[in-house]
C-alpha positions as CSV (number, residue, x, y, z in Angstrom):
1,X,72.2,67.9,1.3
2,X,73.5,66.1,-1.7
3,X,72.2,68.9,-3.9
4,X,74.2,71.4,-1.8
5,X,77.4,69.3,-2.5
6,X,76.6,69.2,-6.2
7,X,76.0,73.0,-6.3
8,X,79.3,73.6,-4.5
9,X,81.1,71.2,-7.0
10,X,79.5,73.1,-9.9
11,X,80.6,76.5,-8.5
12,X,84.1,75.5,-7.8
13,X,84.5,73.7,-11.1
14,X,83.2,76.8,-12.9
15,X,85.7,78.9,-11.0
16,X,88.5,76.5,-12.0
17,X,87.5,76.9,-15.7
18,X,87.4,80.7,-15.5
19,X,90.8,80.8,-13.8
20,X,92.3,78.2,-16.1
21,X,93.1,75.8,-13.3
22,X,93.4,72.4,-15.0
23,X,95.7,70.1,-13.1
24,X,94.4,68.0,-10.2
25,X,97.3,69.2,-8.1
26,X,96.3,72.9,-8.5
27,X,92.7,72.1,-8.1
28,X,93.4,70.2,-4.9
29,X,95.4,73.1,-3.6
30,X,92.5,75.5,-4.2
31,X,90.0,73.0,-2.7
32,X,92.0,72.9,0.5
33,X,91.7,76.6,0.8
34,X,88.0,76.6,0.2
35,X,86.9,74.1,2.9
36,X,86.8,74.2,6.7
37,X,89.8,73.0,8.7
38,X,88.2,69.7,9.8
39,X,87.6,68.7,6.2
40,X,91.1,69.7,5.2
41,X,92.4,67.1,7.6
42,X,90.3,64.4,6.0
43,X,91.3,65.4,2.5
44,X,95.0,65.6,3.4
45,X,94.8,62.1,5.0
46,X,93.2,60.7,1.9
47,X,95.8,62.4,-0.3
48,X,98.5,60.8,1.8
49,X,96.8,57.4,1.6
50,X,96.5,57.4,-2.2
51,X,99.9,59.3,-2.7
52,X,98.5,61.8,-5.2
53,X,96.3,64.9,-5.4
54,X,92.7,64.1,-5.1
55,X,90.3,64.9,-8.0
56,X,87.4,67.2,-7.5
57,X,85.0,64.2,-7.6
58,X,87.0,62.4,-4.9
59,X,86.9,65.6,-2.7
60,X,83.2,66.0,-3.1
61,X,82.6,62.4,-2.2
62,X,84.6,62.8,1.0
63,X,82.8,66.1,1.8
64,X,79.4,64.4,1.3
65,X,80.5,61.6,3.5
66,X,81.5,64.0,6.2
67,X,78.9,66.7,6.0
68,X,76.0,65.7,3.7
69,X,74.7,62.4,5.0
70,X,73.5,60.1,2.3
71,X,70.3,59.4,4.2
72,X,69.4,63.0,4.9
73,X,66.0,62.6,3.2
74,X,65.1,59.7,5.5
75,X,66.4,61.6,8.5
76,X,64.2,64.6,7.8
77,X,61.1,62.5,7.0
78,X,61.7,60.5,10.2
79,X,62.0,63.6,12.3
80,X,58.8,65.0,10.9
81,X,57.0,61.7,11.5
82,X,58.2,61.7,15.1
83,X,58.1,65.4,16.0
84,X,55.7,66.5,18.8
85,X,54.9,69.7,20.4
86,X,56.7,70.2,23.7
87,X,55.0,71.0,27.0
88,X,55.8,74.7,27.2
89,X,55.8,75.4,23.4
90,X,53.1,77.4,21.9
91,X,51.5,76.3,18.7
92,X,52.9,79.2,16.7
93,X,56.5,78.3,17.7
94,X,55.8,74.6,17.1
95,X,54.5,75.4,13.6
96,X,57.6,77.4,12.9
97,X,59.8,74.4,13.9
98,X,57.6,71.9,12.0
99,X,57.4,74.0,8.8
100,X,61.1,74.8,8.8
101,X,61.9,71.1,8.9
102,X,59.2,70.5,6.3
103,X,60.6,73.2,4.0
104,X,64.0,71.5,4.0
105,X,62.5,68.5,2.1
106,X,62.6,68.3,-1.7
107,X,59.3,69.0,-3.4
108,X,58.6,65.3,-4.1
109,X,59.5,64.3,-0.6
110,X,56.9,66.6,0.9
111,X,54.2,64.3,-0.3
112,X,55.2,61.8,2.4
113,X,54.2,64.2,5.1
114,X,50.5,64.6,5.6
115,X,48.1,66.6,7.7
116,X,47.7,63.4,9.8
117,X,51.4,63.6,10.7
118,X,50.9,67.2,11.8
119,X,47.8,66.3,13.8
120,X,49.7,63.5,15.5
121,X,52.4,66.0,16.5
122,X,49.7,67.9,18.4
123,X,48.4,64.9,20.4
124,X,50.0,66.2,23.6
125,X,47.6,69.1,23.3
126,X,44.4,67.0,23.4
127,X,41.8,69.7,22.7
128,X,43.8,71.4,19.9
129,X,44.5,68.0,18.4
130,X,40.9,67.0,18.4
131,X,39.7,70.3,17.0
132,X,42.2,70.2,14.1
133,X,41.4,66.5,13.4
134,X,37.7,67.1,13.4
135,X,38.1,70.1,11.0
136,X,39.2,67.7,8.3
137,X,41.6,70.1,6.5
138,X,43.4,69.2,3.3
139,X,46.8,70.8,3.7
140,X,49.4,71.6,6.3
141,X,49.1,75.4,6.1
142,X,45.4,75.3,6.9
143,X,46.0,72.8,9.7
144,X,48.7,75.1,11.2
145,X,46.4,78.2,11.0
146,X,43.5,76.3,12.6
147,X,45.7,75.0,15.4
148,X,46.9,78.5,16.2
149,X,43.4,79.8,16.1
150,X,42.1,77.0,18.4
151,X,45.0,77.7,20.8
152,X,44.1,81.3,20.9
153,X,40.4,80.5,21.6
154,X,41.4,78.0,24.4
155,X,43.7,80.5,26.0
156,X,41.0,83.2,26.0
157,X,38.5,81.0,27.7
């Protein structure tokens, strides 16, 4: 995420300060050793293009462009709005998948995902979907627990 890129930038910049690394040339050399090979190629190509060592900010911008997509929030929200339980997936496993994706959202972005989104994800399991929808729960955790309980009841009958 963009926050991960900023954290990485903060950490490496802090390391530069502690080690007394001040020139862009030296910083760039250390950055090259701190990133994966496929990003090294991108940084080296850009360095050649601009004919100078890249600054930390330029490197972070390229890394974000390569790894941390600018629209990550929209992607995660879109995935959660479209996710559905698969035919052979039990509710517990689905809940794990759903909640792991949900937990990747920023605190404020979580408000865009509602119990209704979760209920819609259960539609392929008609009876479980109906039972959770009729229960009228207020939060995702309760909806997940109920769906697991209802699946257990259905499987026992």
